[in-house]
C-alpha positions in Angstrom: 124.2 84.8 109.6 121.4 87.2 110.9 121.7 90.9 111.3 121.5 92.4 114.8 118.0 92.6 116.2 116.0 95.2 114.7 112.5 96.9 115.6 110.6 94.0 113.6 112.6 91.3 115.6 111.9 93.0 118.9 108.1 93.3 118.0 107.9 89.6 116.8 109.9 88.3 120.2 107.3 90.3 122.4 104.3 89.0 120.6 105.5 85.4 120.6 106.3 85.7 124.2 102.9 87.2 125.4 101.1 84.7 123.2 103.3 82.0 125.0 102.5 83.6 128.4 98.7 83.5 127.6 99.0 79.8 126.5 100.7 78.9 129.9 98.2 80.9 131.7 95.4 79.2 130.1 96.9 75.7 130.9 97.2 76.7 134.6 93.5 78.0 134.7 92.3 74.8 133.0 94.1 72.7 135.6 93.0 74.7 138.4 89.3 74.7 137.2 89.4 71.0 136.5 91.1 69.9 139.7 89.6 72.1 142.4 86.7 71.0 144.3 84.4 73.8 145.4 81.8 72.4 147.8 80.4 75.7 148.9 79.7 76.8 145.3 79.2 73.6 143.3 75.5 73.3 143.9 72.4 71.8 142.1 69.3 73.5 141.3 67.6 72.8 144.8 70.9 74.3 146.4 72.3 71.1 147.8 76.1 70.6 147.6 77.2 68.6 144.7 79.7 65.9 145.5 82.5 64.4 143.2 80.1 61.7 142.1 77.2 64.1 141.1 77.0 64.7 137.4 76.0 68.2 137.3 79.0 69.7 139.2 81.4 67.7 137.4 79.9 68.5 134.0 80.1 72.3 134.7 83.8 72.2 135.8 84.8 69.8 132.9 83.0 72.3 130.5 84.9 75.1 131.7 88.1 73.1 131.8 87.6 72.2 128.1 87.1 76.0 127.3 90.5 76.9 128.8 92.1 73.9 127.1 90.6 75.3 123.8 92.3 78.5 124.7 95.6 76.8 125.2 95.4 75.0 121.9 94.6 78.4 120.0 97.4 80.3 121.9 99.9 77.5 121.4 99.3 77.1 117.8 99.5 80.7 117.2 102.8 80.9 118.8 104.1 78.1 117.1 102.8 79.6 113.7 104.3 83.0 114.4 107.7 81.7 115.4 107.9 79.5 112.2 106.5 82.4 110.2 109.3 84.8 111.6 111.9 82.3 110.7 110.8 81.9 107.2 110.4 85.6 106.6 113.6 86.5 108.3 
């Protein structure tokens, strides 16, 4: 059985929680960027509105969404590794 929570336990719980919240925020941001249509701001070089069928606007949104999904993967793996490392060392 484990000892009562010490300073190290509280620090690890805080760090894991912060990393998990960052992963959740990144996932929400990726979904928001990918799913949101922005007809007033998605414009091509000539200043015309980009419709959903236009490649340039969709590529920009998808590229930004992929960056957020990369952040989700990094934060998620970090949270899992921290948790298991904490269990192994504890």
